HTML snippet that shows the backbone in 3Dmol.js (N, CA, C, O; Angstrom):
<script src="https://3Dmol.org/build/3Dmol-min.js"></script>
<div id="view" style="width:600px;height:400px;position:relative"></div>
<script>
const pdb = `
ATOM      1  N   MET A   1       0.845  -1.170   0.000  1.00  0.00           N
ATOM      2  CA  MET A   1       0.000   0.000   0.000  1.00  0.00           C
ATOM      3  C   MET A   1       0.897   1.241   0.000  1.00  0.00           C
ATOM      4  O   MET A   1       1.802   1.355   0.827  1.00  0.00           O
ATOM      5  N   ALA A   2       0.650   2.153  -0.912  1.00  0.00           N
ATOM      6  CA  ALA A   2       1.460   3.366  -1.029  1.00  0.00           C
ATOM      7  C   ALA A   2       1.013   4.409   0.000  1.00  0.00           C
ATOM      8  O   ALA A   2      -0.182   4.626   0.202  1.00  0.00           O
ATOM      9  N   THR A   3       1.974   5.037   0.632  1.00  0.00           N
ATOM     10  CA  THR A   3       1.654   6.120   1.562  1.00  0.00           C
ATOM     11  C   THR A   3       2.380   7.391   1.143  1.00  0.00           C
ATOM     12  O   THR A   3       3.499   7.343   0.633  1.00  0.00           O
ATOM     13  N   ILE A   4       1.740   8.503   1.361  1.00  0.00           N
ATOM     14  CA  ILE A   4       2.323   9.815   1.092  1.00  0.00           C
ATOM     15  C   ILE A   4       2.235  10.606   2.381  1.00  0.00           C
ATOM     16  O   ILE A   4       1.140  10.943   2.834  1.00  0.00           O
ATOM     17  N   ASN A   5       3.387  10.907   2.980  1.00  0.00           N
ATOM     18  CA  ASN A   5       3.424  11.654   4.235  1.00  0.00           C
ATOM     19  C   ASN A   5       2.449  11.102   5.273  1.00  0.00           C
ATOM     20  O   ASN A   5       1.743  11.865   5.933  1.00  0.00           O
ATOM     21  N   GLY A   6       2.410   9.788   5.417  1.00  0.00           N
ATOM     22  CA  GLY A   6       1.577   9.165   6.432  1.00  0.00           C
ATOM     23  C   GLY A   6       0.122   8.988   6.029  1.00  0.00           C
ATOM     24  O   GLY A   6      -0.673   8.498   6.831  1.00  0.00           O
ATOM     25  N   MET A   7      -0.253   9.371   4.815  1.00  0.00           N
ATOM     26  CA  MET A   7      -1.631   9.204   4.376  1.00  0.00           C
ATOM     27  C   MET A   7      -1.746   7.931   3.540  1.00  0.00           C
ATOM     28  O   MET A   7      -0.811   7.567   2.827  1.00  0.00           O
ATOM     29  N   ASP A   8      -2.865   7.273   3.626  1.00  0.00           N
ATOM     30  CA  ASP A   8      -3.137   6.074   2.846  1.00  0.00           C
ATOM     31  C   ASP A   8      -3.690   6.518   1.490  1.00  0.00           C
ATOM     32  O   ASP A   8      -4.884   6.789   1.359  1.00  0.00           O
ATOM     33  N   ALA A   9      -2.820   6.591   0.489  1.00  0.00           N
ATOM     34  CA  ALA A   9      -3.219   7.092  -0.830  1.00  0.00           C
ATOM     35  C   ALA A   9      -4.158   6.125  -1.533  1.00  0.00           C
ATOM     36  O   ALA A   9      -5.029   6.544  -2.295  1.00  0.00           O
ATOM     37  N   GLU A  10      -3.985   4.832  -1.282  1.00  0.00           N
ATOM     38  CA  GLU A  10      -4.797   3.828  -1.967  1.00  0.00           C
ATOM     39  C   GLU A  10      -6.247   3.860  -1.508  1.00  0.00           C
ATOM     40  O   GLU A  10      -7.158   3.830  -2.336  1.00  0.00           O
ATOM     41  N   ASN A  11      -6.470   3.918  -0.219  1.00  0.00           N
ATOM     42  CA  ASN A  11      -7.827   3.904   0.323  1.00  0.00           C
ATOM     43  C   ASN A  11      -8.329   5.288   0.703  1.00  0.00           C
ATOM     44  O   ASN A  11      -9.482   5.437   1.108  1.00  0.00           O
ATOM     45  N   ASN A  12      -7.480   6.303   0.580  1.00  0.00           N
ATOM     46  CA  ASN A  12      -7.834   7.691   0.872  1.00  0.00           C
ATOM     47  C   ASN A  12      -8.452   7.846   2.257  1.00  0.00           C
ATOM     48  O   ASN A  12      -9.529   8.424   2.401  1.00  0.00           O
ATOM     49  N   LYS A  13      -7.775   7.336   3.261  1.00  0.00           N
ATOM     50  CA  LYS A  13      -8.258   7.422   4.636  1.00  0.00           C
ATOM     51  C   LYS A  13      -7.879   8.770   5.233  1.00  0.00           C
ATOM     52  O   LYS A  13      -7.007   8.870   6.096  1.00  0.00           O
ATOM     53  N   THR A  14      -8.553   9.792   4.752  1.00  0.00           N
ATOM     54  CA  THR A  14      -8.301  11.144   5.230  1.00  0.00           C
ATOM     55  C   THR A  14      -9.631  11.853   5.436  1.00  0.00           C
ATOM     56  O   THR A  14     -10.662  11.443   4.902  1.00  0.00           O
ATOM     57  N   THR A  15      -9.587  12.919   6.216  1.00  0.00           N
ATOM     58  CA  THR A  15     -10.751  13.771   6.395  1.00  0.00           C
ATOM     59  C   THR A  15     -10.310  15.217   6.187  1.00  0.00           C
ATOM     60  O   THR A  15      -9.123  15.533   6.264  1.00  0.00           O
ATOM     61  N   LEU A  16     -11.260  16.071   5.930  1.00  0.00           N
ATOM     62  CA  LEU A  16     -10.980  17.492   5.816  1.00  0.00           C
ATOM     63  C   LEU A  16     -11.370  18.156   7.126  1.00  0.00           C
ATOM     64  O   LEU A  16     -12.485  17.981   7.618  1.00  0.00           O
ATOM     65  N   GLU A  17     -10.449  18.910   7.676  1.00  0.00           N
ATOM     66  CA  GLU A  17     -10.688  19.617   8.931  1.00  0.00           C
ATOM     67  C   GLU A  17     -10.800  21.105   8.623  1.00  0.00           C
ATOM     68  O   GLU A  17      -9.916  21.678   7.987  1.00  0.00           O
ATOM     69  N   GLU A  18     -11.876  21.726   9.070  1.00  0.00           N
ATOM     70  CA  GLU A  18     -12.071  23.156   8.867  1.00  0.00           C
ATOM     71  C   GLU A  18     -11.111  23.920   9.787  1.00  0.00           C
ATOM     72  O   GLU A  18     -11.090  23.690  10.997  1.00  0.00           O
ATOM     73  N   VAL A  19     -10.327  24.819   9.213  1.00  0.00           N
ATOM     74  CA  VAL A  19      -9.392  25.633   9.985  1.00  0.00           C
ATOM     75  C   VAL A  19      -9.498  27.080   9.500  1.00  0.00           C
ATOM     76  O   VAL A  19     -10.098  27.358   8.461  1.00  0.00           O
ATOM     77  N   TYR A  20      -8.910  27.987  10.261  1.00  0.00           N
ATOM     78  CA  TYR A  20      -8.923  29.406   9.927  1.00  0.00           C
ATOM     79  C   TYR A  20      -7.488  29.910   9.863  1.00  0.00           C
ATOM     80  O   TYR A  20      -6.659  29.574  10.709  1.00  0.00           O
ATOM     81  N   VAL A  21      -7.210  30.721   8.848  1.00  0.00           N
ATOM     82  CA  VAL A  21      -5.877  31.292   8.685  1.00  0.00           C
ATOM     83  C   VAL A  21      -5.996  32.810   8.643  1.00  0.00           C
ATOM     84  O   VAL A  21      -7.069  33.362   8.395  1.00  0.00           O
ATOM     85  N   ILE A  22      -4.875  33.465   8.889  1.00  0.00           N
ATOM     86  CA  ILE A  22      -4.808  34.915   8.769  1.00  0.00           C
ATOM     87  C   ILE A  22      -4.125  35.208   7.449  1.00  0.00           C
ATOM     88  O   ILE A  22      -2.946  34.907   7.264  1.00  0.00           O
ATOM     89  N   ALA A  23      -4.878  35.799   6.535  1.00  0.00           N
ATOM     90  CA  ALA A  23      -4.368  36.075   5.194  1.00  0.00           C
ATOM     91  C   ALA A  23      -4.018  37.552   5.067  1.00  0.00           C
ATOM     92  O   ALA A  23      -4.733  38.425   5.557  1.00  0.00           O
ATOM     93  N   LEU A  24      -2.900  37.806   4.396  1.00  0.00           N
ATOM     94  CA  LEU A  24      -2.443  39.176   4.159  1.00  0.00           C
ATOM     95  C   LEU A  24      -2.471  39.481   2.674  1.00  0.00           C
ATOM     96  O   LEU A  24      -2.196  38.615   1.843  1.00  0.00           O
ATOM     97  N   ALA A  25      -2.805  40.721   2.349  1.00  0.00           N
ATOM     98  CA  ALA A  25      -2.842  41.147   0.951  1.00  0.00           C
ATOM     99  C   ALA A  25      -1.655  42.060   0.661  1.00  0.00           C
ATOM    100  O   ALA A  25      -1.186  42.808   1.519  1.00  0.00           O
ATOM    101  N   GLU A  26      -1.190  41.967  -0.582  1.00  0.00           N
ATOM    102  CA  GLU A  26      -0.186  42.917  -1.058  1.00  0.00           C
ATOM    103  C   GLU A  26      -0.926  44.109  -1.652  1.00  0.00           C
ATOM    104  O   GLU A  26      -2.148  44.209  -1.540  1.00  0.00           O
ATOM    105  N   SER A  27      -0.195  44.994  -2.271  1.00  0.00           N
ATOM    106  CA  SER A  27      -0.794  46.215  -2.804  1.00  0.00           C
ATOM    107  C   SER A  27      -1.834  45.959  -3.885  1.00  0.00           C
ATOM    108  O   SER A  27      -2.675  46.820  -4.140  1.00  0.00           O
ATOM    109  N   ASP A  28      -1.796  44.789  -4.528  1.00  0.00           N
ATOM    110  CA  ASP A  28      -2.784  44.474  -5.572  1.00  0.00           C
ATOM    111  C   ASP A  28      -4.137  44.059  -4.991  1.00  0.00           C
ATOM    112  O   ASP A  28      -5.098  43.877  -5.739  1.00  0.00           O
ATOM    113  N   GLY A  29      -4.222  43.908  -3.663  1.00  0.00           N
ATOM    114  CA  GLY A  29      -5.478  43.580  -3.007  1.00  0.00           C
ATOM    115  C   GLY A  29      -5.804  42.099  -2.936  1.00  0.00           C
ATOM    116  O   GLY A  29      -6.845  41.722  -2.397  1.00  0.00           O
ATOM    117  N   GLU A  30      -4.935  41.255  -3.470  1.00  0.00           N
ATOM    118  CA  GLU A  30      -5.155  39.816  -3.413  1.00  0.00           C
ATOM    119  C   GLU A  30      -4.593  39.256  -2.104  1.00  0.00           C
ATOM    120  O   GLU A  30      -3.449  39.531  -1.745  1.00  0.00           O
ATOM    121  N   PHE A  31      -5.402  38.475  -1.402  1.00  0.00           N
ATOM    122  CA  PHE A  31      -4.988  37.893  -0.120  1.00  0.00           C
ATOM    123  C   PHE A  31      -4.265  36.571  -0.372  1.00  0.00           C
ATOM    124  O   PHE A  31      -4.808  35.496  -0.120  1.00  0.00           O
ATOM    125  N   ASP A  32      -3.045  36.668  -0.869  1.00  0.00           N
ATOM    126  CA  ASP A  32      -2.260  35.498  -1.273  1.00  0.00           C
ATOM    127  C   ASP A  32      -1.303  34.991  -0.204  1.00  0.00           C
ATOM    128  O   ASP A  32      -0.778  33.885  -0.335  1.00  0.00           O
ATOM    129  N   TRP A  33      -1.066  35.749   0.828  1.00  0.00           N
ATOM    130  CA  TRP A  33      -0.065  35.382   1.836  1.00  0.00           C
ATOM    131  C   TRP A  33      -0.739  34.934   3.115  1.00  0.00           C
ATOM    132  O   TRP A  33      -1.725  35.534   3.545  1.00  0.00           O
ATOM    133  N   ILE A  34      -0.212  33.879   3.729  1.00  0.00           N
ATOM    134  CA  ILE A  34      -0.718  33.375   5.005  1.00  0.00           C
ATOM    135  C   ILE A  34       0.283  33.749   6.097  1.00  0.00           C
ATOM    136  O   ILE A  34       1.470  33.438   5.998  1.00  0.00           O
ATOM    137  N   TYR A  35      -0.210  34.418   7.136  1.00  0.00           N
ATOM    138  CA  TYR A  35       0.634  34.796   8.274  1.00  0.00           C
ATOM    139  C   TYR A  35       0.789  33.557   9.152  1.00  0.00           C
ATOM    140  O   TYR A  35      -0.199  33.039   9.672  1.00  0.00           O
ATOM    141  N   ILE A  36       2.015  33.083   9.319  1.00  0.00           N
ATOM    142  CA  ILE A  36       2.225  31.786   9.989  1.00  0.00           C
ATOM    143  C   ILE A  36       2.753  31.887  11.416  1.00  0.00           C
ATOM    144  O   ILE A  36       3.065  30.867  12.030  1.00  0.00           O
ATOM    145  N   HIS A  37       2.857  33.095  11.949  1.00  0.00           N
ATOM    146  CA  HIS A  37       3.348  33.239  13.317  1.00  0.00           C
ATOM    147  C   HIS A  37       2.262  33.873  14.162  1.00  0.00           C
ATOM    148  O   HIS A  37       1.768  34.918  13.738  1.00  0.00           O
ATOM    149  N   PRO A  38       1.845  33.383  15.272  1.00  0.00           N
ATOM    150  CA  PRO A  38       2.459  32.304  16.041  1.00  0.00           C
ATOM    151  C   PRO A  38       2.062  30.901  15.568  1.00  0.00           C
ATOM    152  O   PRO A  38       2.730  29.930  15.922  1.00  0.00           O
ATOM    153  N   LYS A  39       0.981  30.772  14.771  1.00  0.00           N
ATOM    154  CA  LYS A  39       0.596  29.440  14.292  1.00  0.00           C
ATOM    155  C   LYS A  39       0.208  29.531  12.821  1.00  0.00           C
ATOM    156  O   LYS A  39      -0.186  30.589  12.331  1.00  0.00           O
ATOM    157  N   LEU A  40       0.326  28.414  12.134  1.00  0.00           N
ATOM    158  CA  LEU A  40      -0.042  28.353  10.721  1.00  0.00           C
ATOM    159  C   LEU A  40      -1.557  28.442  10.532  1.00  0.00           C
ATOM    160  O   LEU A  40      -2.032  29.069   9.585  1.00  0.00           O
ATOM    161  N   TYR A  41      -2.308  27.818  11.429  1.00  0.00           N
ATOM    162  CA  TYR A  41      -3.769  27.846  11.336  1.00  0.00           C
ATOM    163  C   TYR A  41      -4.360  27.752  12.742  1.00  0.00           C
ATOM    164  O   TYR A  41      -3.677  27.404  13.704  1.00  0.00           O
ATOM    165  N   TYR A  42      -5.660  28.077  12.828  1.00  0.00           N
ATOM    166  CA  TYR A  42      -6.377  28.087  14.100  1.00  0.00           C
ATOM    167  C   TYR A  42      -7.627  27.229  13.950  1.00  0.00           C
ATOM    168  O   TYR A  42      -8.230  27.184  12.878  1.00  0.00           O
ATOM    169  N   LEU A  43      -8.012  26.557  15.011  1.00  0.00           N
ATOM    170  CA  LEU A  43      -9.158  25.649  14.955  1.00  0.00           C
ATOM    171  C   LEU A  43     -10.496  26.373  15.087  1.00  0.00           C
ATOM    172  O   LEU A  43     -11.536  25.833  14.710  1.00  0.00           O
ATOM    173  N   THR A  44     -10.469  27.602  15.625  1.00  0.00           N
ATOM    174  CA  THR A  44     -11.709  28.367  15.738  1.00  0.00           C
ATOM    175  C   THR A  44     -11.527  29.745  15.101  1.00  0.00           C
ATOM    176  O   THR A  44     -10.431  30.304  15.089  1.00  0.00           O
ATOM    177  N   GLU A  45     -12.607  30.265  14.585  1.00  0.00           N
ATOM    178  CA  GLU A  45     -12.578  31.601  13.997  1.00  0.00           C
ATOM    179  C   GLU A  45     -12.299  32.654  15.070  1.00  0.00           C
ATOM    180  O   GLU A  45     -11.608  33.640  14.811  1.00  0.00           O
ATOM    181  N   ALA A  46     -12.835  32.446  16.272  1.00  0.00           N
ATOM    182  CA  ALA A  46     -12.636  33.399  17.364  1.00  0.00           C
ATOM    183  C   ALA A  46     -11.145  33.546  17.708  1.00  0.00           C
ATOM    184  O   ALA A  46     -10.660  34.659  17.913  1.00  0.00           O
ATOM    185  N   GLU A  47     -10.433  32.434  17.769  1.00  0.00           N
ATOM    186  CA  GLU A  47      -9.001  32.482  18.072  1.00  0.00           C
ATOM    187  C   GLU A  47      -8.241  33.212  16.962  1.00  0.00           C
ATOM    188  O   GLU A  47      -7.356  34.019  17.246  1.00  0.00           O
ATOM    189  N   ALA A  48      -8.578  32.935  15.717  1.00  0.00           N
ATOM    190  CA  ALA A  48      -7.918  33.603  14.597  1.00  0.00           C
ATOM    191  C   ALA A  48      -8.198  35.100  14.610  1.00  0.00           C
ATOM    192  O   ALA A  48      -7.300  35.898  14.342  1.00  0.00           O
ATOM    193  N   LEU A  49      -9.428  35.488  14.917  1.00  0.00           N
ATOM    194  CA  LEU A  49      -9.770  36.909  14.991  1.00  0.00           C
ATOM    195  C   LEU A  49      -9.020  37.615  16.121  1.00  0.00           C
ATOM    196  O   LEU A  49      -8.598  38.762  15.975  1.00  0.00           O
ATOM    197  N   GLU A  50      -8.861  36.925  17.236  1.00  0.00           N
ATOM    198  CA  GLU A  50      -8.124  37.497  18.360  1.00  0.00           C
ATOM    199  C   GLU A  50      -6.665  37.766  17.973  1.00  0.00           C
ATOM    200  O   GLU A  50      -6.129  38.835  18.264  1.00  0.00           O
ATOM    201  N   ILE A  51      -6.032  36.800  17.322  1.00  0.00           N
ATOM    202  CA  ILE A  51      -4.647  36.968  16.884  1.00  0.00           C
ATOM    203  C   ILE A  51      -4.557  38.057  15.820  1.00  0.00           C
ATOM    204  O   ILE A  51      -3.621  38.857  15.834  1.00  0.00           O
ATOM    205  N   ARG A  52      -5.516  38.099  14.901  1.00  0.00           N
ATOM    206  CA  ARG A  52      -5.538  39.154  13.869  1.00  0.00           C
ATOM    207  C   ARG A  52      -5.579  40.531  14.521  1.00  0.00           C
ATOM    208  O   ARG A  52      -4.834  41.428  14.127  1.00  0.00           O
ATOM    209  N   ASN A  53      -6.443  40.701  15.512  1.00  0.00           N
ATOM    210  CA  ASN A  53      -6.541  41.996  16.188  1.00  0.00           C
ATOM    211  C   ASN A  53      -5.239  42.369  16.896  1.00  0.00           C
ATOM    212  O   ASN A  53      -4.844  43.535  16.892  1.00  0.00           O
ATOM    213  N   LEU A  54      -4.577  41.391  17.498  1.00  0.00           N
ATOM    214  CA  LEU A  54      -3.285  41.653  18.135  1.00  0.00           C
ATOM    215  C   LEU A  54      -2.235  42.053  17.096  1.00  0.00           C
ATOM    216  O   LEU A  54      -1.420  42.941  17.348  1.00  0.00           O
ATOM    217  N   LEU A  55      -2.253  41.410  15.948  1.00  0.00           N
ATOM    218  CA  LEU A  55      -1.308  41.763  14.884  1.00  0.00           C
ATOM    219  C   LEU A  55      -1.537  43.188  14.393  1.00  0.00           C
ATOM    220  O   LEU A  55      -0.586  43.933  14.158  1.00  0.00           O
ATOM    221  N   ILE A  56      -2.803  43.560  14.242  1.00  0.00           N
ATOM    222  CA  ILE A  56      -3.125  44.925  13.798  1.00  0.00           C
ATOM    223  C   ILE A  56      -2.619  45.946  14.808  1.00  0.00           C
ATOM    224  O   ILE A  56      -2.115  47.002  14.424  1.00  0.00           O
ATOM    225  N   GLU A  57      -2.750  45.643  16.088  1.00  0.00           N
ATOM    226  CA  GLU A  57      -2.277  46.547  17.142  1.00  0.00           C
ATOM    227  C   GLU A  57      -0.751  46.644  17.193  1.00  0.00           C
ATOM    228  O   GLU A  57      -0.204  47.719  17.439  1.00  0.00           O
ATOM    229  N   ASN A  58      -0.062  45.516  16.960  1.00  0.00           N
ATOM    230  CA  ASN A  58       1.370  45.457  17.229  1.00  0.00           C
ATOM    231  C   ASN A  58       2.283  45.485  16.010  1.00  0.00           C
ATOM    232  O   ASN A  58       3.465  45.804  16.145  1.00  0.00           O
ATOM    233  N   GLU A  59       1.779  45.166  14.841  1.00  0.00           N
ATOM    234  CA  GLU A  59       2.612  45.128  13.639  1.00  0.00           C
ATOM    235  C   GLU A  59       2.264  46.296  12.728  1.00  0.00           C
ATOM    236  O   GLU A  59       1.119  46.442  12.301  1.00  0.00           O
ATOM    237  N   GLU A  60       3.238  47.107  12.441  1.00  0.00           N
ATOM    238  CA  GLU A  60       3.013  48.304  11.634  1.00  0.00           C
ATOM    239  C   GLU A  60       2.480  47.978  10.237  1.00  0.00           C
ATOM    240  O   GLU A  60       1.660  48.722   9.698  1.00  0.00           O
ATOM    241  N   SER A  61       2.935  46.891   9.660  1.00  0.00           N
ATOM    242  CA  SER A  61       2.549  46.551   8.289  1.00  0.00           C
ATOM    243  C   SER A  61       1.195  45.851   8.185  1.00  0.00           C
ATOM    244  O   SER A  61       0.679  45.676   7.080  1.00  0.00           O
ATOM    245  N   VAL A  62       0.614  45.450   9.309  1.00  0.00           N
ATOM    246  CA  VAL A  62      -0.677  44.752   9.295  1.00  0.00           C
ATOM    247  C   VAL A  62      -1.777  45.746   9.660  1.00  0.00           C
ATOM    248  O   VAL A  62      -1.737  46.382  10.713  1.00  0.00           O
ATOM    249  N   THR A  63      -2.766  45.867   8.757  1.00  0.00           N
ATOM    250  CA  THR A  63      -3.859  46.824   8.965  1.00  0.00           C
ATOM    251  C   THR A  63      -5.210  46.129   8.801  1.00  0.00           C
ATOM    252  O   THR A  63      -5.284  44.974   8.381  1.00  0.00           O
ATOM    253  N   GLU A  64      -6.271  46.852   9.141  1.00  0.00           N
ATOM    254  CA  GLU A  64      -7.635  46.329   8.971  1.00  0.00           C
ATOM    255  C   GLU A  64      -7.911  45.968   7.514  1.00  0.00           C
ATOM    256  O   GLU A  64      -8.615  44.999   7.232  1.00  0.00           O
ATOM    257  N   SER A  65      -7.354  46.752   6.588  1.00  0.00           N
ATOM    258  CA  SER A  65      -7.690  46.556   5.180  1.00  0.00           C
ATOM    259  C   SER A  65      -6.829  45.507   4.466  1.00  0.00           C
ATOM    260  O   SER A  65      -7.217  45.015   3.406  1.00  0.00           O
ATOM    261  N   ASN A  66      -5.672  45.159   5.028  1.00  0.00           N
ATOM    262  CA  ASN A  66      -4.824  44.183   4.328  1.00  0.00           C
ATOM    263  C   ASN A  66      -4.709  42.851   5.060  1.00  0.00           C
ATOM    264  O   ASN A  66      -3.818  42.055   4.766  1.00  0.00           O
ATOM    265  N   CYS A  67      -5.606  42.606   6.010  1.00  0.00           N
ATOM    266  CA  CYS A  67      -5.536  41.388   6.815  1.00  0.00           C
ATOM    267  C   CYS A  67      -6.950  40.866   7.070  1.00  0.00           C
ATOM    268  O   CYS A  67      -7.812  41.591   7.568  1.00  0.00           O
ATOM    269  N   ILE A  68      -7.173  39.600   6.724  1.00  0.00           N
ATOM    270  CA  ILE A  68      -8.485  38.983   6.958  1.00  0.00           C
ATOM    271  C   ILE A  68      -8.302  37.591   7.567  1.00  0.00           C
ATOM    272  O   ILE A  68      -7.228  36.994   7.494  1.00  0.00           O
ATOM    273  N   VAL A  69      -9.375  37.100   8.165  1.00  0.00           N
ATOM    274  CA  VAL A  69      -9.422  35.707   8.611  1.00  0.00           C
ATOM    275  C   VAL A  69     -10.184  34.942   7.535  1.00  0.00           C
ATOM    276  O   VAL A  69     -11.274  35.338   7.121  1.00  0.00           O
ATOM    277  N   LYS A  70      -9.594  33.851   7.095  1.00  0.00           N
ATOM    278  CA  LYS A  70     -10.135  33.098   5.969  1.00  0.00           C
ATOM    279  C   LYS A  70     -10.323  31.640   6.382  1.00  0.00           C
ATOM    280  O   LYS A  70      -9.434  31.044   6.990  1.00  0.00           O
ATOM    281  N   LYS A  71     -11.488  31.065   6.048  1.00  0.00           N
ATOM    282  CA  LYS A  71     -11.731  29.651   6.339  1.00  0.00           C
ATOM    283  C   LYS A  71     -11.091  28.813   5.228  1.00  0.00           C
ATOM    284  O   LYS A  71     -11.252  29.099   4.041  1.00  0.00           O
ATOM    285  N   MET A  72     -10.374  27.787   5.638  1.00  0.00           N
ATOM    286  CA  MET A  72      -9.758  26.863   4.693  1.00  0.00           C
ATOM    287  C   MET A  72      -9.959  25.450   5.234  1.00  0.00           C
ATOM    288  O   MET A  72     -10.581  25.254   6.278  1.00  0.00           O
ATOM    289  N   TYR A  73      -9.429  24.484   4.515  1.00  0.00           N
ATOM    290  CA  TYR A  73      -9.545  23.094   4.942  1.00  0.00           C
ATOM    291  C   TYR A  73      -8.181  22.436   4.937  1.00  0.00           C
ATOM    292  O   TYR A  73      -7.381  22.634   4.022  1.00  0.00           O
ATOM    293  N   ARG A  74      -7.929  21.657   5.960  1.00  0.00           N
ATOM    294  CA  ARG A  74      -6.669  20.937   6.109  1.00  0.00           C
ATOM    295  C   ARG A  74      -6.962  19.451   5.939  1.00  0.00           C
ATOM    296  O   ARG A  74      -7.905  18.920   6.524  1.00  0.00           O
ATOM    297  N   VAL A  75      -6.144  18.792   5.132  1.00  0.00           N
ATOM    298  CA  VAL A  75      -6.277  17.350   4.962  1.00  0.00           C
ATOM    299  C   VAL A  75      -5.665  16.682   6.186  1.00  0.00           C
ATOM    300  O   VAL A  75      -4.500  16.901   6.520  1.00  0.00           O
ATOM    301  N   LYS A  76      -6.460  15.882   6.831  1.00  0.00           N
ATOM    302  CA  LYS A  76      -6.036  15.245   8.077  1.00  0.00           C
ATOM    303  C   LYS A  76      -6.140  13.732   7.918  1.00  0.00           C
ATOM    304  O   LYS A  76      -7.233  13.200   7.724  1.00  0.00           O
ATOM    305  N   PRO A  77      -4.994  13.031   8.000  1.00  0.00           N
ATOM    306  CA  PRO A  77      -5.047  11.565   7.874  1.00  0.00           C
ATOM    307  C   PRO A  77      -5.789  10.949   9.072  1.00  0.00           C
ATOM    308  O   PRO A  77      -5.640  11.394  10.210  1.00  0.00           O
ATOM    309  N   GLU A  78      -6.575   9.934   8.789  1.00  0.00           N
ATOM    310  CA  GLU A  78      -7.233   9.209   9.893  1.00  0.00           C
ATOM    311  C   GLU A  78      -6.204   8.341  10.579  1.00  0.00           C
ATOM    312  O   GLU A  78      -5.331   7.764   9.931  1.00  0.00           O
ATOM    313  N   LYS A  79      -6.308   8.251  11.892  1.00  0.00           N
ATOM    314  CA  LYS A  79      -5.365   7.436  12.654  1.00  0.00           C
ATOM    315  C   LYS A  79      -5.699   5.972  12.520  1.00  0.00           C
ATOM    316  O   LYS A  79      -6.862   5.571  12.494  1.00  0.00           O
ATOM    317  N   GLU A  80      -4.626   5.175  12.433  1.00  0.00           N
ATOM    318  CA  GLU A  80      -4.805   3.713  12.375  1.00  0.00           C
ATOM    319  C   GLU A  80      -5.347   3.216  13.716  1.00  0.00           C
ATOM    320  O   GLU A  80      -4.986   3.731  14.775  1.00  0.00           O
ATOM    321  N   GLN A  81      -6.205   2.224  13.654  1.00  0.00           N
ATOM    322  CA  GLN A  81      -6.762   1.698  14.896  1.00  0.00           C
ATOM    323  C   GLN A  81      -6.228   0.328  15.189  1.00  0.00           C
ATOM    324  O   GLN A  81      -6.590  -0.273  16.201  1.00  0.00           O
TER     325      GLN A  81
END
`;
const viewer = $3Dmol.createViewer("view");
viewer.addModel(pdb, "pdb");
viewer.setStyle({}, {cartoon: {color: "spectrum"}});
viewer.zoomTo();
viewer.render();
</script>
């Protein structure tokens, strides 16, 4: 059975987990960048919004208009039983 990074590629034993990221836009207005500090993603929208607000307060380059919280999905391998 072929595996890719711990996932069962043959039987596709994976699930999609809803996560939230903090996305940053460049001058073109496209939110192409993901802010990965302190975490790459957050499990709740509330936690992501809290971190976004802290970034706006503390980082000069992060503003209300160039930073959003975006829902995405993470592929999560199912654990072997």
